Backbone and ligand atoms as CSV (ligand in chain L), in Angstrom:
chain,resi,resn,atom,element,x,y,z
A,1,MET,N,N,134.378,-36.287,114.882
A,1,MET,CA,C,133.198,-36.268,113.876
A,1,MET,C,C,132.110,-37.202,114.245
A,2,ILE,N,N,130.900,-36.779,114.149
A,2,ILE,CA,C,129.758,-37.709,114.517
A,2,ILE,C,C,129.333,-38.452,113.184
A,3,THR,N,N,129.303,-39.756,113.294
A,3,THR,CA,C,128.855,-40.554,112.169
A,3,THR,C,C,127.759,-41.445,112.523
A,4,VAL,N,N,126.952,-41.970,111.575
A,4,VAL,CA,C,125.930,-42.995,111.838
A,4,VAL,C,C,126.089,-44.043,110.910
A,5,HIS,N,N,126.126,-45.313,111.280
A,5,HIS,CA,C,126.106,-46.410,110.331
A,5,HIS,C,C,124.950,-47.399,110.668
A,6,GLU,N,N,124.587,-48.179,109.646
A,6,GLU,CA,C,123.624,-49.174,109.964
A,6,GLU,C,C,124.395,-50.472,110.203
A,7,GLU,N,N,124.149,-51.133,111.339
A,7,GLU,CA,C,124.866,-52.340,111.648
A,7,GLU,C,C,123.967,-53.528,111.150
A,8,ILE,N,N,124.655,-54.344,110.267
A,8,ILE,CA,C,123.856,-55.520,109.737
A,8,ILE,C,C,124.509,-56.818,110.227
A,9,ALA,N,N,125.887,-56.843,110.274
A,9,ALA,CA,C,126.592,-58.049,110.528
A,9,ALA,C,C,126.362,-58.697,111.874
A,10,ASP,N,N,126.410,-57.795,112.904
A,10,ASP,CA,C,126.398,-58.374,114.296
A,10,ASP,C,C,125.694,-57.366,115.210
A,11,LYS,N,N,124.344,-57.367,115.136
A,11,LYS,CA,C,123.574,-56.419,115.920
A,11,LYS,C,C,123.696,-56.738,117.364
A,12,LYS,N,N,123.875,-57.981,117.764
A,12,LYS,CA,C,123.970,-58.264,119.258
A,12,LYS,C,C,125.178,-57.670,119.888
A,13,ARG,N,N,126.138,-57.213,119.047
A,13,ARG,CA,C,127.349,-56.688,119.607
A,13,ARG,C,C,127.025,-55.359,120.452
A,14,PHE,N,N,125.844,-54.821,120.055
A,14,PHE,CA,C,125.411,-53.529,120.695
A,14,PHE,C,C,124.399,-53.811,121.960
A,15,MET,N,N,124.361,-55.109,122.375
A,15,MET,CA,C,123.358,-55.451,123.350
A,15,MET,C,C,123.440,-54.545,124.639
A,16,LYS,N,N,124.737,-54.272,125.010
A,16,LYS,CA,C,124.808,-53.458,126.280
A,16,LYS,C,C,124.151,-52.145,126.107
A,17,LEU,N,N,124.251,-51.445,124.982
A,17,LEU,CA,C,123.479,-50.139,124.791
A,17,LEU,C,C,122.097,-50.406,124.663
A,18,LEU,N,N,121.662,-51.510,123.912
A,18,LEU,CA,C,120.290,-51.795,123.669
A,18,LEU,C,C,119.503,-52.037,125.004
A,19,LEU,N,N,120.195,-52.589,125.895
A,19,LEU,CA,C,119.551,-52.975,127.237
A,19,LEU,C,C,119.288,-51.635,128.064
A,20,LEU,N,N,119.898,-50.645,127.722
A,20,LEU,CA,C,119.674,-49.390,128.332
A,20,LEU,C,C,118.281,-48.847,127.960
A,21,GLY,N,N,117.917,-49.106,126.736
A,21,GLY,CA,C,116.619,-48.692,126.155
A,21,GLY,C,C,115.491,-49.665,126.416
A,22,ASP,N,N,115.805,-50.877,126.700
A,22,ASP,CA,C,114.783,-52.043,126.926
A,22,ASP,C,C,115.501,-52.951,127.704
A,23,GLU,N,N,115.139,-53.053,129.073
A,23,GLU,CA,C,116.066,-53.791,129.955
A,23,GLU,C,C,115.905,-55.365,129.937
A,24,GLN,N,N,115.013,-55.899,129.123
A,24,GLN,CA,C,114.858,-57.335,129.049
A,24,GLN,C,C,115.278,-57.865,127.702
A,25,GLU,N,N,116.329,-58.669,127.707
A,25,GLU,CA,C,116.981,-59.140,126.388
A,25,GLU,C,C,115.952,-59.902,125.650
A,26,SER,N,N,115.122,-60.736,126.234
A,26,SER,CA,C,114.177,-61.483,125.434
A,26,SER,C,C,113.173,-60.555,124.671
A,27,MET,N,N,112.859,-59.444,125.203
A,27,MET,CA,C,112.040,-58.429,124.449
A,27,MET,C,C,112.799,-57.845,123.270
A,28,ILE,N,N,114.073,-57.524,123.477
A,28,ILE,CA,C,114.963,-57.015,122.305
A,28,ILE,C,C,115.033,-58.015,121.261
A,29,LEU,N,N,115.175,-59.266,121.620
A,29,LEU,CA,C,115.354,-60.295,120.593
A,29,LEU,C,C,114.062,-60.464,119.706
A,30,ARG,N,N,112.961,-60.045,120.249
A,30,ARG,CA,C,111.724,-60.091,119.449
A,30,ARG,C,C,111.656,-59.301,118.255
A,31,TYR,N,N,112.428,-58.101,118.296
A,31,TYR,CA,C,112.395,-57.239,117.226
A,31,TYR,C,C,113.780,-56.952,116.520
A,32,LEU,N,N,114.799,-57.491,117.148
A,32,LEU,CA,C,116.157,-57.037,116.647
A,32,LEU,C,C,116.395,-57.720,115.210
A,33,SER,N,N,115.961,-58.879,115.058
A,33,SER,CA,C,116.313,-59.474,113.692
A,33,SER,C,C,115.572,-58.736,112.597
A,34,ARG,N,N,114.293,-58.405,112.731
A,34,ARG,CA,C,113.516,-57.741,111.691
A,34,ARG,C,C,113.750,-56.247,111.773
A,35,GLY,N,N,114.370,-55.723,112.795
A,35,GLY,CA,C,114.590,-54.277,113.005
A,35,GLY,C,C,115.905,-53.855,112.275
A,36,ARG,N,N,115.932,-52.589,111.987
A,36,ARG,CA,C,117.259,-51.945,111.442
A,36,ARG,C,C,117.910,-51.208,112.559
A,37,LEU,N,N,119.143,-51.609,112.749
A,37,LEU,CA,C,119.945,-50.971,113.891
A,37,LEU,C,C,120.831,-49.909,113.390
A,38,PHE,N,N,120.716,-48.659,113.903
A,38,PHE,CA,C,121.709,-47.614,113.586
A,38,PHE,C,C,122.491,-47.267,114.727
A,39,VAL,N,N,123.720,-46.943,114.532
A,39,VAL,CA,C,124.701,-46.738,115.532
A,39,VAL,C,C,125.314,-45.402,115.253
A,40,MET,N,N,125.322,-44.518,116.361
A,40,MET,CA,C,125.981,-43.215,116.235
A,40,MET,C,C,127.281,-43.225,116.913
A,41,ASN,N,N,128.336,-42.846,116.283
A,41,ASN,CA,C,129.706,-42.820,116.869
A,41,ASN,C,C,130.156,-41.358,116.971
A,42,ASP,N,N,130.875,-41.085,117.947
A,42,ASP,CA,C,131.498,-39.731,118.038
A,42,ASP,C,C,132.974,-39.983,118.419
A,43,GLY,N,N,133.867,-39.583,117.593
A,43,GLY,CA,C,135.312,-39.780,117.955
A,43,GLY,C,C,135.568,-41.306,117.945
A,44,GLY,N,N,134.892,-42.131,117.144
A,44,GLY,CA,C,135.168,-43.529,117.085
A,44,GLY,C,C,134.493,-44.358,118.190
A,45,LYS,N,N,133.718,-43.741,119.117
A,45,LYS,CA,C,133.102,-44.410,120.150
A,45,LYS,C,C,131.588,-44.432,119.967
A,46,ALA,N,N,131.002,-45.658,120.144
A,46,ALA,CA,C,129.538,-45.725,119.984
A,46,ALA,C,C,128.828,-44.974,121.062
A,47,VAL,N,N,128.080,-43.931,120.788
A,47,VAL,CA,C,127.400,-43.184,121.871
A,47,VAL,C,C,125.997,-43.351,121.902
A,48,ALA,N,N,125.321,-43.874,120.802
A,48,ALA,CA,C,123.836,-44.062,120.739
A,48,ALA,C,C,123.460,-45.073,119.733
A,49,VAL,N,N,122.359,-45.781,120.019
A,49,VAL,CA,C,121.821,-46.713,119.071
A,49,VAL,C,C,120.335,-46.523,118.976
A,50,CYS,N,N,119.713,-46.987,117.783
A,50,CYS,CA,C,118.371,-46.935,117.603
A,50,CYS,C,C,117.956,-48.103,116.664
A,51,VAL,N,N,116.824,-48.785,117.174
A,51,VAL,CA,C,116.287,-49.774,116.231
A,51,VAL,C,C,114.891,-49.364,115.773
A,52,VAL,N,N,114.681,-49.444,114.474
A,52,VAL,CA,C,113.388,-49.169,113.896
A,52,VAL,C,C,112.803,-50.308,113.170
A,53,THR,N,N,111.500,-50.451,113.110
A,53,THR,CA,C,110.831,-51.530,112.313
A,53,THR,C,C,109.711,-51.017,111.450
A,54,ASP,N,N,109.519,-51.642,110.369
A,54,ASP,CA,C,108.453,-51.278,109.449
A,54,ASP,C,C,107.206,-51.903,109.982
A,55,GLU,N,N,106.194,-51.060,110.345
A,55,GLU,CA,C,104.995,-51.608,110.906
A,55,GLU,C,C,103.814,-51.665,109.897
A,56,GLY,N,N,104.154,-51.340,108.598
A,56,GLY,CA,C,103.071,-51.349,107.543
A,56,GLY,C,C,102.401,-49.991,107.508
A,57,ASN,N,N,101.694,-49.829,106.388
A,57,ASN,CA,C,100.858,-48.578,106.204
A,57,ASN,C,C,101.619,-47.279,106.384
A,58,GLY,N,N,102.931,-47.319,105.952
A,58,GLY,CA,C,103.766,-46.091,105.973
A,58,GLY,C,C,104.188,-45.715,107.368
A,59,THR,N,N,104.077,-46.710,108.310
A,59,THR,CA,C,104.498,-46.371,109.709
A,59,THR,C,C,105.764,-47.071,110.065
A,60,LEU,N,N,106.655,-46.264,110.656
A,60,LEU,CA,C,108.005,-46.742,111.157
A,60,LEU,C,C,107.975,-46.580,112.663
A,61,GLU,N,N,108.409,-47.570,113.372
A,61,GLU,CA,C,108.327,-47.607,114.893
A,61,GLU,C,C,109.765,-47.635,115.392
A,62,ILE,N,N,110.043,-46.751,116.326
A,62,ILE,CA,C,111.244,-46.763,117.075
A,62,ILE,C,C,111.075,-47.808,118.217
A,63,LYS,N,N,111.778,-48.863,118.123
A,63,LYS,CA,C,111.617,-49.918,119.164
A,63,LYS,C,C,112.583,-49.774,120.263
A,64,ASN,N,N,113.647,-49.090,119.994
A,64,ASN,CA,C,114.749,-48.961,121.007
A,64,ASN,C,C,115.519,-47.682,120.628
A,65,ILE,N,N,115.791,-46.860,121.583
A,65,ILE,CA,C,116.785,-45.786,121.422
A,65,ILE,C,C,117.457,-45.580,122.770
A,66,ALA,N,N,118.774,-45.487,122.631
A,66,ALA,CA,C,119.562,-45.407,123.883
A,66,ALA,C,C,120.830,-44.610,123.614
A,67,VAL,N,N,121.237,-43.876,124.635
A,67,VAL,CA,C,122.496,-43.073,124.538
A,67,VAL,C,C,123.323,-43.579,125.778
A,68,SER,N,N,124.532,-43.816,125.538
A,68,SER,CA,C,125.385,-44.391,126.685
A,68,SER,C,C,125.382,-43.343,127.928
A,69,PRO,N,N,125.391,-43.885,129.100
A,69,PRO,CA,C,125.161,-43.077,130.332
A,69,PRO,C,C,126.010,-41.846,130.382
A,70,GLU,N,N,127.319,-41.919,130.009
A,70,GLU,CA,C,128.207,-40.715,130.158
A,70,GLU,C,C,127.975,-39.782,129.007
A,71,SER,N,N,127.182,-40.128,128.005
A,71,SER,CA,C,126.977,-39.205,126.931
A,71,SER,C,C,125.514,-38.659,126.894
A,72,GLN,N,N,124.672,-38.965,127.918
A,72,GLN,CA,C,123.295,-38.488,127.979
A,72,GLN,C,C,123.214,-36.987,128.196
A,73,ARG,N,N,122.180,-36.372,127.678
A,73,ARG,CA,C,121.916,-34.979,127.901
A,73,ARG,C,C,122.933,-34.106,127.093
A,74,LEU,N,N,123.598,-34.647,126.126
A,74,LEU,CA,C,124.453,-33.863,125.347
A,74,LEU,C,C,123.976,-33.607,123.974
A,75,GLY,N,N,122.684,-34.064,123.699
A,75,GLY,CA,C,122.090,-33.895,122.367
A,75,GLY,C,C,122.182,-35.019,121.383
A,76,TYR,N,N,122.781,-36.173,121.753
A,76,TYR,CA,C,122.874,-37.251,120.901
A,76,TYR,C,C,121.568,-37.949,120.570
A,77,GLY,N,N,120.730,-37.999,121.569
A,77,GLY,CA,C,119.425,-38.672,121.411
A,77,GLY,C,C,118.529,-37.850,120.370
A,78,ARG,N,N,118.556,-36.514,120.537
A,78,ARG,CA,C,117.839,-35.702,119.556
A,78,ARG,C,C,118.376,-35.862,118.204
A,79,LYS,N,N,119.785,-35.894,118.156
A,79,LYS,CA,C,120.384,-36.039,116.783
A,79,LYS,C,C,120.037,-37.342,116.097
A,80,MET,N,N,119.926,-38.464,116.952
A,80,MET,CA,C,119.573,-39.692,116.456
A,80,MET,C,C,118.115,-39.686,115.860
A,81,ILE,N,N,117.189,-39.057,116.556
A,81,ILE,CA,C,115.823,-38.852,116.099
A,81,ILE,C,C,115.879,-38.075,114.727
A,82,SER,N,N,116.644,-37.042,114.689
A,82,SER,CA,C,116.757,-36.316,113.448
A,82,SER,C,C,117.295,-37.145,112.311
A,83,PHE,N,N,118.261,-37.940,112.650
A,83,PHE,CA,C,118.843,-38.869,111.619
A,83,PHE,C,C,117.747,-39.780,111.015
A,84,ILE,N,N,116.965,-40.432,111.967
A,84,ILE,CA,C,115.915,-41.366,111.597
A,84,ILE,C,C,114.898,-40.667,110.710
A,85,GLU,N,N,114.511,-39.422,111.018
A,85,GLU,CA,C,113.521,-38.640,110.361
A,85,GLU,C,C,114.073,-38.344,108.885
A,86,ASN,N,N,115.357,-37.937,108.855
A,86,ASN,CA,C,116.026,-37.649,107.633
A,86,ASN,C,C,116.082,-38.824,106.687
A,87,ARG,N,N,116.503,-39.921,107.307
A,87,ARG,CA,C,116.725,-41.154,106.584
A,87,ARG,C,C,115.461,-41.748,106.026
A,88,PHE,N,N,114.321,-41.623,106.731
A,88,PHE,CA,C,113.161,-42.366,106.368
A,88,PHE,C,C,111.957,-41.533,105.841
A,89,SER,N,N,112.156,-40.143,105.886
A,89,SER,CA,C,111.137,-39.333,105.331
A,89,SER,C,C,111.138,-39.588,103.826
A,90,GLY,N,N,109.975,-39.566,103.145
A,90,GLY,CA,C,109.938,-40.054,101.777
A,90,GLY,C,C,109.454,-41.475,101.722
A,91,SER,N,N,110.020,-42.290,102.581
A,91,SER,CA,C,109.619,-43.748,102.539
A,91,SER,C,C,108.575,-44.093,103.455
A,92,PHE,N,N,108.431,-43.248,104.525
A,92,PHE,CA,C,107.423,-43.578,105.559
A,92,PHE,C,C,106.630,-42.224,105.904
A,93,ARG,N,N,105.387,-42.432,106.302
A,93,ARG,CA,C,104.598,-41.285,106.539
A,93,ARG,C,C,104.598,-40.777,108.053
A,94,ARG,N,N,104.850,-41.850,108.892
A,94,ARG,CA,C,104.582,-41.558,110.344
A,94,ARG,C,C,105.656,-42.270,111.159
A,95,LEU,N,N,106.210,-41.628,112.178
A,95,LEU,CA,C,107.101,-42.292,113.070
A,95,LEU,C,C,106.441,-42.435,114.427
A,96,ILE,N,N,106.478,-43.694,114.970
A,96,ILE,CA,C,105.829,-43.821,116.265
A,96,ILE,C,C,106.781,-44.442,117.262
A,97,VAL,N,N,106.404,-44.280,118.538
A,97,VAL,CA,C,107.307,-44.796,119.616
A,97,VAL,C,C,106.439,-44.926,120.841
A,98,GLY,N,N,106.756,-45.967,121.669
A,98,GLY,CA,C,105.984,-46.171,122.925
A,98,GLY,C,C,107.040,-46.136,124.071
A,99,THR,N,N,106.648,-45.560,125.176
A,99,THR,CA,C,107.498,-45.463,126.311
A,99,THR,C,C,106.787,-45.504,127.638
A,100,GLY,N,N,107.392,-45.831,128.760
A,100,GLY,CA,C,106.796,-45.847,130.017
A,100,GLY,C,C,106.486,-44.384,130.358
A,101,ASP,N,N,105.538,-44.314,131.313
A,101,ASP,CA,C,105.163,-42.911,131.754
A,101,ASP,C,C,106.161,-42.455,132.699
A,102,SER,N,N,107.325,-41.992,132.185
A,102,SER,CA,C,108.517,-41.678,132.959
A,102,SER,C,C,109.006,-40.339,132.730
A,103,PRO,N,N,109.374,-39.596,133.747
A,103,PRO,CA,C,109.896,-38.174,133.623
A,103,PRO,C,C,111.235,-38.133,132.889
A,104,LEU,N,N,111.851,-39.310,132.646
A,104,LEU,CA,C,113.159,-39.375,131.944
A,104,LEU,C,C,112.991,-39.533,130.473
A,105,THR,N,N,111.855,-40.007,129.974
A,105,THR,CA,C,111.705,-40.266,128.544
A,105,THR,C,C,110.587,-39.405,127.894
A,106,VAL,N,N,109.486,-39.203,128.600
A,106,VAL,CA,C,108.298,-38.473,128.009
A,106,VAL,C,C,108.785,-37.065,127.531
A,107,PRO,N,N,109.557,-36.301,128.465
A,107,PRO,CA,C,109.986,-34.967,128.010
A,107,PRO,C,C,110.939,-34.995,126.771
A,108,PHE,N,N,111.648,-36.078,126.679
A,108,PHE,CA,C,112.582,-36.251,125.512
A,108,PHE,C,C,111.748,-36.226,124.213
A,109,TYR,N,N,110.735,-37.261,124.224
A,109,TYR,CA,C,110.047,-37.349,122.894
A,109,TYR,C,C,109.212,-36.116,122.616
A,110,GLU,N,N,108.678,-35.517,123.719
A,110,GLU,CA,C,107.931,-34.202,123.512
A,110,GLU,C,C,108.871,-33.094,122.913
A,111,SER,N,N,110.127,-33.100,123.497
A,111,SER,CA,C,111.063,-32.030,122.947
A,111,SER,C,C,111.458,-32.291,121.573
A,112,CYS,N,N,111.251,-33.641,121.104
A,112,CYS,CA,C,111.659,-33.970,119.698
A,112,CYS,C,C,110.391,-33.811,118.817
A,113,GLY,N,N,109.271,-33.254,119.339
A,113,GLY,CA,C,108.237,-32.951,118.487
A,113,GLY,C,C,107.182,-34.029,118.360
A,114,PHE,N,N,107.311,-35.088,119.136
A,114,PHE,CA,C,106.257,-36.150,119.129
A,114,PHE,C,C,105.051,-35.692,119.938
A,115,VAL,N,N,103.884,-36.189,119.499
A,115,VAL,CA,C,102.650,-35.901,120.276
A,115,VAL,C,C,102.067,-37.249,120.682
A,116,ARG,N,N,101.366,-37.149,121.863
A,116,ARG,CA,C,100.734,-38.393,122.449
A,116,ARG,C,C,99.599,-38.857,121.538
A,117,SER,N,N,99.610,-40.163,121.262
A,117,SER,CA,C,98.489,-40.708,120.436
A,117,SER,C,C,97.681,-41.825,121.136
A,118,GLY,N,N,98.102,-42.247,122.343
A,118,GLY,CA,C,97.308,-43.213,123.063
A,118,GLY,C,C,98.085,-43.845,124.148
A,119,VAL,N,N,97.390,-44.854,124.862
A,119,VAL,CA,C,98.034,-45.512,125.943
A,119,VAL,C,C,97.743,-46.988,125.827
A,120,ILE,N,N,98.667,-47.843,126.118
A,120,ILE,CA,C,98.442,-49.313,126.197
A,120,ILE,C,C,98.518,-49.701,127.587
A,121,LYS,N,N,97.351,-49.945,128.210
A,121,LYS,CA,C,97.217,-50.219,129.604
A,121,LYS,C,C,98.091,-51.404,130.018
A,122,ASN,N,N,98.753,-51.358,131.170
A,122,ASN,CA,C,99.529,-52.499,131.697
A,122,ASN,C,C,100.599,-53.172,130.812
A,123,PHE,N,N,101.056,-52.420,129.822
A,123,PHE,CA,C,101.944,-53.045,128.822
A,123,PHE,C,C,103.210,-53.537,129.579
A,124,PHE,N,N,103.726,-52.831,130.524
A,124,PHE,CA,C,105.014,-53.209,131.118
A,124,PHE,C,C,104.790,-54.334,132.151
A,125,ILE,N,N,103.578,-54.396,132.726
A,125,ILE,CA,C,103.223,-55.450,133.695
A,125,ILE,C,C,103.027,-56.807,132.852
A,126,ASP,N,N,102.260,-56.662,131.743
A,126,ASP,CA,C,101.938,-57.877,130.972
A,126,ASP,C,C,103.003,-58.472,130.198
A,127,ASN,N,N,103.952,-57.664,129.735
A,127,ASN,CA,C,105.009,-58.151,128.827
A,127,ASN,C,C,106.405,-58.435,129.395
A,128,TYR,N,N,106.661,-57.981,130.634
A,128,TYR,CA,C,107.972,-58.111,131.200
A,128,TYR,C,C,107.907,-59.100,132.337
A,129,ASP,N,N,109.075,-59.784,132.549
A,129,ASP,CA,C,109.049,-60.812,133.578
A,129,ASP,C,C,109.472,-60.265,134.962
A,130,HIS,N,N,109.756,-58.988,135.066
A,130,HIS,CA,C,110.043,-58.418,136.269
A,130,HIS,C,C,109.608,-56.919,136.263
A,131,PRO,N,N,109.431,-56.316,137.427
A,131,PRO,CA,C,108.974,-54.864,137.476
A,131,PRO,C,C,110.057,-54.024,136.830
A,132,ILE,N,N,109.656,-53.050,136.066
A,132,ILE,CA,C,110.542,-52.139,135.472
A,132,ILE,C,C,110.415,-50.839,136.234
A,133,ILE,N,N,111.509,-50.409,136.883
A,133,ILE,CA,C,111.563,-49.237,137.732
A,133,ILE,C,C,112.298,-48.142,137.097
A,134,GLU,N,N,111.579,-46.909,136.907
A,134,GLU,CA,C,112.339,-45.801,136.312
A,134,GLU,C,C,112.026,-44.615,137.157
A,135,ALA,N,N,113.102,-43.906,137.534
A,135,ALA,CA,C,112.960,-42.719,138.334
A,135,ALA,C,C,112.254,-43.069,139.649
A,136,GLY,N,N,112.417,-44.288,140.140
A,136,GLY,CA,C,111.855,-44.696,141.393
A,136,GLY,C,C,110.448,-45.096,141.376
A,137,VAL,N,N,109.917,-45.209,140.115
A,137,VAL,CA,C,108.502,-45.567,140.053
A,137,VAL,C,C,108.337,-46.782,139.104
A,138,GLN,N,N,107.388,-47.642,139.408
A,138,GLN,CA,C,107.285,-48.892,138.571
A,138,GLN,C,C,106.450,-48.505,137.295
A,139,LEU,N,N,107.005,-48.851,136.132
A,139,LEU,CA,C,106.261,-48.541,134.910
A,139,LEU,C,C,105.126,-49.529,134.703
A,140,CYS,N,N,103.998,-49.026,134.234
A,140,CYS,CA,C,102.804,-49.823,134.143
A,140,CYS,C,C,102.268,-49.691,132.701
A,141,ASP,N,N,101.721,-48.574,132.341
A,141,ASP,CA,C,101.175,-48.275,131.064
A,141,ASP,C,C,102.231,-47.913,130.023
A,142,MET,N,N,101.953,-48.201,128.727
A,142,MET,CA,C,102.818,-47.644,127.710
A,142,MET,C,C,102.192,-46.395,127.043
A,143,ILE,N,N,102.994,-45.259,126.997
A,143,ILE,CA,C,102.406,-44.032,126.500
A,143,ILE,C,C,102.903,-44.110,124.979
A,144,CYS,N,N,101.972,-43.915,123.997
A,144,CYS,CA,C,102.336,-43.972,122.616
A,144,CYS,C,C,102.439,-42.539,122.097
A,145,PHE,N,N,103.377,-42.333,121.275
A,145,PHE,CA,C,103.731,-41.106,120.660
A,145,PHE,C,C,103.773,-41.231,119.215
A,146,GLU,N,N,103.515,-40.177,118.433
A,146,GLU,CA,C,103.733,-40.198,117.073
A,146,GLU,C,C,104.141,-38.850,116.515
A,147,LYS,N,N,104.699,-38.911,115.266
A,147,LYS,CA,C,105.206,-37.747,114.602
A,147,LYS,C,C,105.047,-37.969,113.113
A,148,GLU,N,N,104.463,-36.966,112.431
A,148,GLU,CA,C,104.340,-37.038,110.989
A,148,GLU,C,C,105.741,-36.811,110.370
A,149,LEU,N,N,106.027,-37.594,109.325
A,149,LEU,CA,C,107.303,-37.347,108.651
A,149,LEU,C,C,107.034,-36.543,107.373
A,150,PRO,N,N,107.863,-35.534,107.105
A,150,PRO,CA,C,107.678,-34.788,105.853
A,150,PRO,C,C,107.887,-35.721,104.634
A,151,GLU,N,N,107.387,-35.279,103.477
A,151,GLU,CA,C,107.582,-36.070,102.293
A,151,GLU,C,C,109.070,-36.031,101.869
A,152,ARG,N,N,109.660,-34.835,102.077
A,152,ARG,CA,C,111.090,-34.733,101.875
A,152,ARG,C,C,111.762,-33.960,102.982
A,153,TYR,N,N,112.911,-34.329,103.353
A,153,TYR,CA,C,113.540,-33.727,104.526
A,153,TYR,C,C,114.462,-32.581,103.941
A,154,GLY,N,N,114.598,-31.528,104.787
A,154,GLY,CA,C,115.466,-30.464,104.280
A,154,GLY,C,C,116.959,-30.846,104.027
A,155,THR,N,N,117.748,-30.134,103.358
A,155,THR,CA,C,119.068,-30.503,102.979
A,155,THR,C,C,120.022,-29.893,103.937
A,156,VAL,N,N,119.538,-29.188,104.948
A,156,VAL,CA,C,120.415,-28.572,106.020
A,156,VAL,C,C,121.148,-29.622,106.756
A,157,SER,N,N,122.465,-29.383,106.983
A,157,SER,CA,C,123.237,-30.371,107.742
A,157,SER,C,C,122.732,-30.454,109.224
A,158,LYS,N,N,122.561,-31.716,109.677
A,158,LYS,CA,C,122.064,-31.840,111.094
A,158,LYS,C,C,123.176,-32.327,112.001
A,159,GLY,N,N,124.473,-32.131,111.550
A,159,GLY,CA,C,125.542,-32.409,112.489
A,159,GLY,C,C,126.118,-33.786,112.480
A,160,PHE,N,N,125.721,-34.575,111.500
A,160,PHE,CA,C,126.361,-35.968,111.389
A,160,PHE,C,C,126.431,-36.392,110.042
A,161,THR,N,N,127.246,-37.357,109.765
A,161,THR,CA,C,127.429,-38.018,108.407
A,161,THR,C,C,127.122,-39.432,108.466
A,162,GLU,N,N,126.309,-39.920,107.437
A,162,GLU,CA,C,126.011,-41.270,107.376
A,162,GLU,C,C,127.122,-42.021,106.639
A,163,ILE,N,N,127.634,-43.066,107.144
A,163,ILE,CA,C,128.653,-43.758,106.541
A,163,ILE,C,C,128.156,-45.240,106.226
L,1,LIG,C1,C,116.125,-40.949,126.581
L,1,LIG,C2,C,117.513,-40.762,125.926
L,1,LIG,C3,C,117.519,-41.579,124.617
L,1,LIG,C4,C,117.601,-39.241,125.608
L,1,LIG,O1,O,118.832,-38.995,124.832
L,1,LIG,P1,P,119.847,-37.878,125.340
L,1,LIG,O2,O,120.846,-37.767,124.338
L,1,LIG,O3,O,120.149,-38.073,126.801
L,1,LIG,O4,O,118.802,-36.568,125.115
L,1,LIG,P2,P,119.159,-35.163,124.516
L,1,LIG,O5,O,120.389,-34.622,125.093
L,1,LIG,O6,O,119.136,-35.282,123.015
L,1,LIG,O7,O,117.921,-34.316,125.035
L,1,LIG,C5,C,117.025,-33.601,124.137
L,1,LIG,C6,C,116.027,-32.981,125.052
L,1,LIG,O8,O,115.155,-34.082,125.608
L,1,LIG,C7,C,114.718,-33.651,126.969
L,1,LIG,N1,N,115.377,-34.590,127.902
L,1,LIG,C8,C,116.287,-35.555,127.585
L,1,LIG,N2,N,116.605,-36.276,128.651
L,1,LIG,C9,C,115.779,-35.789,129.674
L,1,LIG,C10,C,115.654,-36.158,131.102
L,1,LIG,N3,N,116.324,-37.045,131.662
L,1,LIG,N4,N,114.817,-35.342,131.813
L,1,LIG,C11,C,114.053,-34.375,131.252
L,1,LIG,N5,N,114.168,-33.984,129.911
L,1,LIG,C12,C,115.020,-34.728,129.194
L,1,LIG,C13,C,115.315,-32.238,127.189
L,1,LIG,O9,O,114.277,-31.335,126.744
L,1,LIG,C14,C,116.511,-32.210,126.249
L,1,LIG,O10,O,116.915,-30.972,125.954
L,1,LIG,P3,P,117.819,-30.087,126.854
L,1,LIG,O11,O,119.006,-31.047,127.263
L,1,LIG,O12,O,118.278,-28.927,126.005
L,1,LIG,O13,O,116.978,-29.660,128.068
L,1,LIG,C15,C,118.634,-41.102,126.851
L,1,LIG,O14,O,118.649,-40.366,128.052
L,1,LIG,C16,C,118.758,-42.576,127.189
L,1,LIG,O15,O,119.333,-43.346,126.418
L,1,LIG,N6,N,118.148,-43.013,128.309
L,1,LIG,C17,C,118.231,-44.356,128.736
L,1,LIG,C18,C,117.535,-45.410,127.763
L,1,LIG,C19,C,116.056,-44.986,127.548
L,1,LIG,O16,O,115.351,-44.665,128.552
L,1,LIG,N7,N,115.628,-44.995,126.273
L,1,LIG,C20,C,114.244,-44.688,125.835
L,1,LIG,C21,C,113.499,-45.879,126.001
L,1,LIG,S1,S,111.788,-45.457,125.581
């Protein structure tokens, strides 16, 4: 069974997974305490994590999303996005996320219905203490995506249970 829970007691316990989504721990620590961390389990094993923050004006930001390497491309990432949309529609109007210009992540957000909303030039150069290499290319600019959240989410089962 796939379940999702919000981790409150010990968020740093999931640092190994969080580092897949954001490879510099000091950057994760900037948002982890004010962020809400959701953990998806399948068969009792943590397969995915997501941290979201309230950015004001009805905007919720995905600061980190990661699926364990052996569980990638099995639909857990998309399910996690569905969970966040389901959980926060009604309370927030807009879901935003920023990512490197990478063939590993841009198609993921596009396939989840996000649209490009802007670019932050040199974000990965200016904010990280080492070059971030993805798919053999150094990340430089941050590509910003957004998705409108419906006022109310459908009641159709999305394949997971919140516990
Ligand atoms: C990016 C990530 C969260 C996606 O989660 P996932 O569970 O692997 O993705 P899903 O199986 O839900 O994929 C949904 C769709 O996204 C697209 N997609 C996902 N990964 C992709 C990849 N590596 N290349 C191209 N398209 C991809 C596909 O359209 C896919 O549908 P399909 O498998 O039917 O073709 C996951 O790969 C991950 O944790 N990567 C490392 C951490 C990371 O980069 N996090 C994001 C930081 S911005």
